[in-house]
N, C-alpha and C positions, 0 to 999 in steps of 0.2 A: 639314305636320309630317312629320320624317324621324327615322330611327333614326342617332344621330350617330357611333357606335363599334361594334366588334366583330362577331359572326357576321353581323348583319343590317345591317351600317353602309348608308346612304345608302337603304334601303327606307324607302318612303313610307307614311304611316299615314293614316286618315281620323280626322275629329273628329265628334262629334254636331254636327250642324245647331241653329244659334239661339246664344242667348246664357246660355242656363242651365249649359252646360258651357263651362268656359274654360281649355283645354289649357296645359299648361306650355310657354314657348317653347322652341324649339331652342336658343337662345343660353343660356336660363337654365337647360335642362338638363343643356346642355355644362359649363357653370359648376358645377353639383352634383355632376356625375358626376368633374370634373377633382379636387374635394375629396374624394369618396368611393372614386375609384380602388384605394386600398389595401384597401378594406373589402367588395368585391363580389364576386370571383371564389371559388366555393365556399360563399360564405355565404348565409342566408336572409333575404328583402328583404319588407315588408308595405307595400303601397301602398293607402292610406286615401283616399276619394273618386278612385277611380281614372281615373274617367272614360272616355276613349279607351283606356287601359291603357299611353300612351306613357313613363312613368316605369318603370314594370314591366317593361314590355318591353324597355326598353333596361338595365335591371338582367339580364335574361335575357341579352340579347346580348353584355353585357361579362361572362359567365360565373357570374351569380349560380345557386347549388344550387336554389333555389328562390323563387317569387313566390307570394304571398297577394294577390289583389286583392280591395278590398272595395268595393262600388257599389252603390247601390241604385235610380237613375232608369234606367227602363228602354231609352231611347233610348241613352244610354251604355253600357249593359250590351250592347245589340245591336251597337254599333261595336264596342267591347272583344272581344268572340267574333268579329266579322268581321276585325279586326286581327291575333287571333292565328291563324285559320284560312289569312289569306293566307299568313301568313309561314310556314304549317306547323308551327307551335309545338304539339304536342300532348300535353307531358308537361312535368314540371317545375313546375306551376303548379295554383292552384285560386283559385276566383272564390265569393266570398261574396256574393250578391245582397241585400243588407239594409242597414240601418243600422248606421253604424260605432260608436254608442255601444253599442248592443246588441252588435254584434260583440265589443266588447271587455269589455263586462260578462258576457255568456255562455259557456257551455262550449264549448269547440273541440275537434273531434275532432280527435287528434293534439298538441294544446296543445303547437305548435310553439314554439320560442324563436326571435325575430327579432334578427337583429344589425344590421339597418337599417330603420326606420320612415319613410315619408314619408307626411306629410297635406298636402291641398290641398283644403279645403274653398272653397265658393264664397264670393267675398270677401264677399258681403252677409250671411253667414252668420258673423257675427263670435263669435256665442256658442258657435260650433261648437269654436274654438280652445281656451276656457276650457275646456269640458266634455270634451274628448279629451285635450288635456295633463293636464288635471287628473286624469283617470281612470288616463292611464299615470303619471302622478307619485305618484298616492296609494295604492299598494301592491295595485293592482289589475291591475298590469303584469306579473303572475309569469311572460309569457310575453315579457318582453325578455331576451335573452342578457345575459351579463357582457360588459359595455364596449360595451354597445348604443347607437348614435346614433339619434336622432328628429329629422327636420327637417321643419318648418313652412314652407311658403310661403305668404306674406301680402304684402299691399298695403305698401309700402314706408312710407307715413304711419299705418299701423296700428301701434301698438307693441304688442307682447306683452309678457308678464311674463317678469321674468329668470327666475324660478322657480316652478315648478308642482309640490308637494311635493317629492320626490325629485328631481326633473328641474330642471336647474339649464343656463341657456343658456350654451353655450362661446364661439358666433361668431356673428356676424351680418354677413351679405353683402347688399348692395344693389346691384341692376340696374336702370336705369329705373326703371319705376312700381311693382317687385317686390322683394321680400326674401325671404332664405331666413334662418330662426333654427333654430341646431343647438343640440340639448339631449343632454346625458349625464345619467346618475345622479350625483349630486352625492354627495360624500364626507360620511360623518358628521360634523356640523357640531357641536364641543363646546358647552354651553349656557353663557352667559355670566350671570353674577350680577347684576343691575340695582340 
């Protein structure tokens, strides 16, 4: 894996050994950040299920003001810390070592609002998508900035819902076996009489 663009362009990142963590491919990360380009510089980024940190580090490389990494697996956390250290990144990030749902439900110091949220749970943990997107769309996401975008990486053949509470899918990009579902807070839809 390598950083695609920005301050750390072409620098190599490590990934945790084994199949428990599946890093976002360079090609898919490039597609993601081509779409997100106008939303990164000076903004806050939340990297859920961060793994090696490749997506959040890419955001920092491209000028994100701050990144919050959330990861609970000890081997992935070790690699994440090593990748940040190797690149000399010592500020503008925080790491929460714990469960994503607990992070979203619990109080967070500084209660930051995030402009971009990326989530990439293990593909075999399909229930995580519904849980996390449901939490973010169900009013428990006061930490989302106005106009925030939430992106879920998933298997192409796994179809996520179009709507999770206030979150509504605005775009679906498919590449190889993977897909990116983009969500934004839906405008209030008037009730229809039935």
